[in-house]
C-alpha positions, 0 to 999 in steps of 0.5 A: 875536230874528230876524223869522223866529221858527221855527214848530213844524208839528204832525202828528196822526195819526187811528187807526181811521179807514178812511174820510177825506173827501176835499174835492174842488173844482170845479177841480183844481190842473192846471186852476188852473195853465193857467187862471191861471198859462198852464202848457201843460196837458201840463206840469202833472202833472210841475210839480205833482209837481216842486214838491210841489203835490199837497196844496195847495188849488185855492182857495189857488193861485187867491187866490195868482194873484189877489193876485199880479195885484192887485200886478202880477206876471206870472203866468208869472214866478210858476211860476219861483218855486214857493215862492209857490205853497206858501205860503198866500195870506195869507203871500204878501200878508204878506211883500210887505206887510212888505218894502214897509214896509222899503223894498223896491223893484221887488218881484218873484215871486223876491224874495218867494220869498226872503223868509226869507233877505232879511230875515235880510241886513244893511241895507247888503247889501240896498241894493246891489239891493232898497232905495234907498240914500237909504231909512231902513229903520226911519223907513219901518217907523215911517211905517206905524204907525197910530196913530203915537206922537209922538217915536217913536225906536228905537236900531239899529245903522243900515244895519249892522243886520239888516233882521229886527232893525230891524223887530223893535226897532220891533215891541218898542217900538211894542207897549210903547207900543200895548198899554201893556206892559211888556218882560216882557209883550212878551218873553212875547208873542213867545215864545208867539207867534212868528209876530207877530215878521214881522207887517206893521205895517199888519195889526198895527195893523188887528188891534189895532183889530179886538181893540179893536172887539170889546172885548178889553182891551190885557191880553186882546190880550197874553194871547190873542196870536194876535189879533195875527198874525191876517189881517185881511182874513179877520177883517173878511170874516168878520164882514161875511159871517157876522155871525150864525152859527147864530143866535148873533152872530160878534163875541160868539163871537170874544170868547168864543173868540178864536181864531175871528178867525183862521179864514178865510172859506172855512173858516167855509164849509166847517165849516158845510156839514160840520155841516149834512151831519152833521146837526148842528143850529143849537142845538148849533153856537150852543152851541159856537162854538169849533168854527169854529177847528177845521180843516174836515178836522179837524171832518168826520174827528172826527164821522165817528169819533163816528159809528163808535163806538156810545158816541159815535153815541148821543150825536149828538142831544145839543145839546152834542155838539160838546164831543166834537168839540172836545175829541176826543182827551180824550173818547176816552181817557175813554171808554176809562177808563170802560169799564176801570171798568166804567161804562156811562153814557157821557154828554156830561155825563161825556165833555165836563165839565172835569177837576175834575167828571170827577174827582169823578164817578169817586171817586164811582163814580157810573154814572148819566146826568143827565136832560139827557142822557135828555132829549137822547136821547129828544127826537132820538129822538121829536122831543117835548118834555121836558114830554111825557115828563119827569113819567112818565119820573121815576116809574121808580126806575131811569130814570137808571141805564139807559146810552143804548146800551142804551135805543137798542138796545132802541128799535131792536129794537122798530122792527125789530119794527114798533112804531110810535114813538107806541106806544113813546113811549106805553109809554116805560118799555120803554126802560129795559129790556134787549132780551133780556128784552123778547124773552123776555116777547114770548113769553109775550105771543104765547101770552097773545095766542093765547088771545084772540079779540080782536087786541091792540094795540101799546100793549097788548103793550108794557105786557104785555111790561112786566107779564110781565117785572116780574112774573118779578122779583117787581116789585122790579127785582132782576136787571133791572137790575145796581144796585138802588139808586135814584139821584136825580138830582143838583141 
């Protein structure tokens, strides 16, 4: 098996999203090429176009420039190896480090850019130009293991061995020893996580040490193999810069959601800023820290989509709203399915549940909210705590059956009619009634008010509207709501 196990590139399309937020930087790629790499300004546009750098983030170019400078490259010569500029900075570092571990000397930008070609060559050919003839490549790899097992040997074909295969054989034997694993365990690991195959031994050992520090057992490390191909510099920087996120411990979050170890510090920063821009609360972030392993662009796109769909937008105050960001496609599919079944109570509890709970919900045909969903909506709308309205609201026999979208529609209508938040909250039952019935009831309220000399307060007007609606239906609720069987909240 080759060191260069292939990547599968997943291209995700986002339908019905007309306004894609563009992430801007303080500098442009042209400015970076001028300031860091010494490219004349009049050449930047053609260079960017020819080398396909238009979609590369300026921050990545800067990080690559800093690394190349750190290892002693003349940055102007990097321009002659443009492939390096298309790699992630962490990839450039990884390739450079593993080449050094495998005996390469005098690594230049052009050599580094040809990494994938060179590592497929037999060792004896590489010794013609890149590796000292006296170097034992396998021994060189082994010297970078930490901890290093005693009497550690690997059977190879000597200099006839392909450089990548020599690396891979050392990798297999070391992982078996380090993780107390079987041949089958390692075979499964590299099949599911092929990027482990070309990992620098220095970084591989650091990743295992970090995983153990976080509390992962060897079995868990094998199960969550992406821990092994993380970039340890990023993981350590995240733990240092963001020890606590939204009141939650980042190390604990990494234990719960191991993919976070692969998230760069810059992406953590961008995601948190996006969440703040969308007014996502710390409570919501702390509940769903796995949002941190999604790309910032995806998080932003999905939040915009939630805001553009009324059934999702009404749920934005819910502390579990990030469930619908993390499992966005599933939530959209479920919403469409519920609409086809004419079930109107589409809540986070329903859209974000695991498959078993969702299947039970569908089989029961239960078109109702949970009090948790209603509480989140009312708390976000009125900035009130549950004990201020729970007892009152639960007295109404149909308080679970009214879709949140209908409640929101009624609320906005009342606000347009200049009713205060305070008045609406004191007559909170009003939100359970359809807007059109309230409109008709207000006509009777106005007639009633015209026969009185005394001004009616907003609270009185709302209570009268309720009275006229209920009187029309003989105070039974029949005809106000589509279903008349009272639904009790599930335990």
